[in-house]
C-alpha positions in Angstrom: 36.0 -26.9 35.6 33.7 -29.7 34.1 29.9 -28.8 33.4 28.0 -31.4 33.7 25.7 -32.1 30.7 23.0 -34.5 29.0 25.3 -37.7 28.6 29.0 -36.5 29.5 30.8 -34.1 31.5 32.1 -31.2 29.3 35.1 -29.1 29.7 33.9 -25.6 29.8 30.6 -23.9 29.5 31.4 -23.3 25.9 31.7 -26.5 24.7 28.1 -27.5 26.8 26.6 -24.5 25.0 27.3 -25.4 21.0 26.4 -29.3 22.5 22.6 -27.7 23.2 20.0 -27.7 20.4 17.5 -25.0 19.8 14.6 -26.5 21.1 16.5 -27.3 24.5 16.3 -23.9 27.3 18.8 -24.3 29.5 19.7 -22.3 32.0 22.6 -21.4 34.7 23.1 -22.3 37.9 26.4 -21.9 39.7 28.7 -23.5 37.5 26.4 -26.3 36.1 23.7 -25.6 33.8 20.2 -27.1 34.1 18.4 -27.9 30.8 15.0 -28.1 30.4 13.4 -29.3 27.3 10.8 -26.5 26.1 9.3 -27.7 22.9 8.2 -24.8 21.1 9.3 -22.1 23.2 12.3 -21.1 20.3 9.1 -21.0 17.6 6.7 -19.1 19.7 9.4 -17.0 20.8 9.9 -16.4 17.2 6.6 -15.7 16.3 6.1 -13.4 19.4 9.0 -11.2 17.9 7.6 -11.1 14.1 3.8 -10.4 15.3 5.5 -7.3 17.2 7.7 -6.4 14.0 4.6 -6.6 12.3 2.5 -4.5 14.8 5.0 -2.2 14.3 5.4 -1.7 10.9 2.1 -0.8 11.1 1.8 1.6 13.6 4.4 3.5 11.9 2.4 3.5 8.3 -1.0 4.4 10.3 0.6 7.2 11.7 1.9 8.3 8.2 -1.6 8.1 6.9 -2.6 9.9 9.9 -0.5 12.7 9.6 -1.1 12.6 5.7 -4.5 12.8 5.9 -4.4 16.0 7.8 -3.5 19.0 5.4 -7.0 20.4 4.6 -5.6 23.4 2.7 -4.8 21.1 -0.6 -8.0 19.1 0.2 -11.0 22.1 0.6 -14.6 20.4 1.3 -16.7 20.1 -1.5 -14.3 19.6 -3.5 -13.9 15.6 -3.5 -13.9 14.1 -6.8 -17.9 12.3 -6.5 -19.3 16.1 -5.0 -17.3 18.1 -7.6 -17.3 15.9 -10.8 -20.6 13.1 -10.5 -20.5 12.6 -14.2 -17.2 11.4 -14.1 -17.3 9.7 -10.5 -19.6 7.1 -9.3 -19.0 5.4 -6.2 -19.5 1.4 -6.8 -18.4 0.3 -3.4 -17.2 2.1 -0.1 -16.8 1.1 3.4 -14.7 2.2 6.2 -11.2 1.2 4.8 -12.0 1.8 1.1 -13.9 3.4 -1.8 -13.6 2.5 -5.1 -14.9 4.7 -8.1 -15.8 4.2 -11.4 -14.5 6.8 -13.4 -15.2 7.6 -16.6 -14.1 10.5 -18.9 -15.7 11.0 -22.6 -13.3 12.4 -25.3 -13.7 16.4 -25.9 -14.8 17.3 -22.2 -13.1 18.2 -19.5 -13.8 17.2 -15.7 -14.2 20.1 -13.1 -11.9 21.1 -10.5 -11.9 18.4 -8.1 -9.4 16.3 -5.7 -8.5 13.0 -4.2 -7.9 13.1 -0.4 -6.6 9.5 0.5 -3.8 7.7 -1.6 -5.1 4.7 -4.3 -5.1 2.2 -6.7 -5.8 3.4 -10.2 -6.7 0.4 -12.7 -7.0 0.8 -16.4 -7.4 -1.7 -19.1 -4.6 -1.5 -21.6 -4.9 -3.0 -24.9 -2.6 -0.6 -26.6 -3.4 1.5 -29.2 -3.4 5.3 -29.4 -3.9 6.8 -26.1 -5.6 9.9 -25.1 -4.4 12.9 -25.2 -4.8 14.6 -21.8 -3.9 18.4 -20.3 -4.0 17.5 -16.4 -4.2 21.0 -14.9 -3.5 22.1 -11.2 -5.1 24.5 -8.7 -2.2 26.9 -9.2 -3.1 28.0 -13.0 0.1 25.6 -14.4 -1.0 22.2 -17.2 0.7 19.9 -17.5 0.0 18.6 -21.1 0.6 14.8 -22.6 0.1 14.2 -26.3 -1.6 11.1 -27.6 1.0 8.3 -28.1 0.5 5.1 -29.8 1.7 1.4 -29.1 1.3 -1.8 -30.6 -2.1 -3.1 -29.7 -2.2 -6.2 -28.0 -4.6 -8.4 -25.8 -6.3 -6.9 -23.3 -4.5 -6.1 -19.4 -5.3 -4.6 -16.6 -2.5 -1.9 -15.6 -2.2 -0.6 -11.8 -0.7 2.4 -10.8 -0.1 3.8 -7.5 -1.0 7.1 -7.0 -0.6 9.6 -4.1 -3.4 11.8 -3.0 -4.0 14.6 -5.8 -5.2 18.2 -4.6 -7.1 20.4 -6.6 -6.8 19.5 -10.3 -9.1 19.6 -13.4 -8.6 16.6 -16.4 -9.5 17.4 -19.8 -9.5 14.5 -22.3 -8.4 16.5 -25.7 -8.8 13.6 -27.8 -9.3 10.5 -27.3 -10.1 6.9 -29.4 -13.6 5.3 -29.2 -14.0 4.1 -25.9 -14.4 0.5 -26.2 -12.6 -0.5 -23.1 -14.4 -0.8 -19.3 -14.0 2.5 -17.7 -11.4 2.6 -14.9 -11.4 1.6 -11.3 -9.6 3.8 -8.6 -9.5 2.3 -5.6 -8.7 4.7 -2.1 -7.6 3.5 0.7 -9.2 5.9 3.6 -7.1 7.5 5.6 -8.1 9.7 9.2 -9.9 12.8 7.7 
């Protein structure tokens, strides 16, 4: 069987298909291949598939965060960090998507019980030296003691840490070096309440 190509006949359909370049669109009609030049159709399809993939991923993440933000047992009303600990948590920016908190805790103080309902990024200015001694108290009464450590002093750099939503907790700064560094920033990514 001979199949007509753009310049010459091909022996098989497979040989004709191998000769066709990606920018050409072909359609089977009986035993012949009719070729039409469709510039950009391959790229348009690829862009559409990429957009569909990205949209699907966003839907999965949105569903995850929608479900994540629904559990009110660990996040009771009135204990949001800004409400329960206004001396240490101050809103410096907020819109429908994010809330940015300035977090300042002085040595020798305890931040009252509070929660952080949304996942967030915690940005801290790090210059090395002596780290603070911290006691992290949970609502169930358990205490996690984080002793002070000594690190080499270095030029300042921002340290970024991903934080999952934190249920009820209190933070006690037992001992800390003289606070000359800027306050921490906590960028909360708002989910469905």
